[in-house]
Structure formats: C-alpha cells, structure tokens
N, C-alpha and C positions, 0 to 999 in steps of 0.2 A: 583581437578581442581585448577589450578594456578590463583591466585588473582593478578591483574595488577593494577598498578597506571596510572593515565592518563597523557598523554603526556603534558609537559608544555612549550614547546619551538619549534620554527621553525628551520629548517635546513635540511640537507642531511643525511640520515641514511641508515644502512644496517638493514634488518628485515627479520624474517621468518613469513610466514602466519600461523595463528592458527585457522582461521575460514573464510569461504566465503559462500555467498548466494545470491540469487537473490531478488531484490526489484522492484516492479512495482508501478508507481506513477499515481496520478489522471490525470497528464498532458499527459500520454500515454508513457512516457519514462521508460525505465528499466535500472537498475544499478546492477552491481556486487558489492556488500558490503563486505568488507574485514577487518579482524582484524590482526594486525601485532603485533610481539613482537620485540622490539627494541633491536638489538645486538651491534651496534656501531654508532658513529657519525663522520662525516667528518668535521675536523676542521684544517684549514691552510694546506689542501692537505694531512693530516694524519687521518687515521681511528683510533679513540680513542674507545676502548672497554667499553661497559657498564656491562660487567660481574659482577663487584663488586657492582653494584646498585640494588635496588629492581626492580623486573620486571616491566617494563613500556611497555604499549600497545597504539597503535594508530589506529583509523579507517580510511578507504578510501572508497569512492563511485566512481565507474568508470563506467560511463554511455555508455552502448553498444548499446542502441536504443534511438534515439532522439524523441523529442516531436511530430515530424511530422511522426513518424513510420519508418524512414530511419535508416539503420545501421551506427553507428559511428565507421566507419572503422579504423580510427587512433587508438581509444582506444582498440578495438578488437585486433589490431595488437600488441599494447604495452603489452596487457595482455598475449598474446600468446608467445612473445619473453621472458617476465620476468617470467612467471609460467609454461609454456609448455601447456597452456590450448588449446584444440582442437577446440574451439567453440561450443561444446555441452552444451546446457543449463542444461540438466539433471546432468551433472558433477559437475556443481556449486549447483544446488539444492540439491544435496546429503549432503552438508554441510562439507564434509571432505576436508580440506584445502589441497593444493599441497605441496609436500615436496620439498621446494627450498628455496634459499636465494635471496632476490631482493634489489634493492636500491629504496629509497622513497625520494620525496621531500615534506616535511611537511610545511604548511603554516597556518597562524592564520585564523580563521573564527569567525566574530563578529555578533551576532544576539541578539537583544534587550539588548544590554549593557553587554552582557556576551561573552567573547572570549574563543574559543575553538581551538584545533588544530587537522587538518586532513591531511591525505595523498593526495596530489593533483595529484602527477606524480609517475608513476612506471616504473622501468627499470631493466633489468637483472643485476645480480652481474657481476662485471667487467666492468660496463659501465663507461665511462669517463665523469664526470661531467662538463659540459660547463658553469655553472653559469646561473643565471637568472631564474632557474625554469622551463626550457622549454627543451623538448627532441628534438632529431634531426628529428623526424617525424613531430612534431608540426612546427619546422622551415621550413621543406620541405613544409608543407602544406601553410604556410604563403606566401613562395616564390610562389607557383602556384596560389593562390588566389589573392594576392595583389601585386606580384612584379613588374608587368608592370605598375601599377598605381602609386606605390611609386616611381619607377624610373622617371616617367613621371613628378610628382610633384616635385621632386628634381632637375631635369633637368633645370627647369624654373628659379632656383636660383643658378646655378652653375656658378661661374665667369669664363666667357670665356677669353682666352688670347687675348690682344689687338693686333690690326692689325700693322704690322711693319710700321714705319715712311716712308713716300716717299722719295726716293733719293734726296739729294740737289744736284742741278746742279750749277757747279762753272762757273761764267761768264768768257768768254774768255777775257785775258788782251789786252787791246787796245795798239797799238804802240804809242808812244810819240816821238815826234821829239826832238833830242838832243839840249841842251841849245846853244846859240851862243857862240863863242870863246871870251876870254876876250879882251878888246881893247889893241892894240899893238902901242906903242910909241905915245900915245895920240889920235889915230884914233880909232874911234868905227865902228866895223863891221856892215855894213848894208846889209842884204840879198837882193838879186836881186829880183825885182818884178816878181810876177808869169807871165809866158808867155815870158820872155825876155831873155831866155837861148841862143837864136841864135844872140843876138846882138854882133857886131864884137868888142866891147870894153867893 
C-alpha cells in the first residue's frame, strides 16, 4: 500500500481518486468521502507535474444529502461529471475508487488552531479553471437564487446619466434707431416732433 504525505498547500490540482466511501453524520447529512493522489498543480496557467515528489494525498468530503434530507443536486452533478458516478450509493459503498483523473480546488481548513487542507471542489479533467474556487454550476446556482436581489441592490447605487440641460433661448435683438447725423455748417439737426410729419414746412 502506498504511503502518502499530507497536503500542505492550497491551490488547483489534477489528481486521481484512490478511495471513496459514504459517511453519514449525526446532523442527517451524507457525504461521499474521497482520497486523491496529487498528480500536478496549476501555476501561472501551467500544469507542473508532481511526479518527482513523494506521493501526496488530499481528502475531500462532498455532501450529497443535506441536513434537511434533501438531495444536494449540485454536488451530485459535479461528482457525476468528474468521476462518471451514476448516483448509486452502493457503488460508493464498495470502496473501489473510480478510474479517472479529476481537477480539485484545495483550500485550508482551520480547527482548534490546526490548519489542514481539503478538496472543496471537484471538476472533470480538462475543466477550464475560472479562479475563485467556484465551479460553473455554483455560479449558476447563485445566479438563480440571488441574481435578481443582487441586481436590485446594485441598481439603487448606479449613477444615472444626468438629464440634458434645457435649451437656452436667445432673446430677439431689438431694433435701435440710428444716431442723428452730425451737425452741418454749425447747425444741429433736430428731429421733427412726433405727429408733425404732415406740416407743410
């Protein structure tokens, strides 16, 4: 039997299952517990092989039944896609791990001052990692559950474009009487009084 060292870091890894089984908890939830042998790690978009290292293993618990007794559909789908599991509990209970390669997102788990590392997310080999430790299925689930609420909350703080300024009306130019002609030969022109245009002189 291969002796494995414990995982000592977080990250994204390729691994092969070496064991799986079912665990039932006092809360009523049921998990598929799996042990994986690490094959390579994703670093700067490059898969670096761990072939030259001592064998390293990591455990993961994937809850297929929730505390309330309902099926955790998202996790069951992830397991099916990654391992080919058909949903039969007896297949898991047999203990023989599926022959496949998977991708794992490993994260730290702190308990009573002790930090261990566990596989939190499982995806099929060839999955394009999106960062953030969340699968496409989980993103879809968040969209369905909370999308409308998140958009409504964000809408209250989106800066709306200001209304265009009203068009300025240019006042019409008023006609101004031309200035009187300059005096000629010492005589100053005096305009006739209004209403005297018909005088004969």
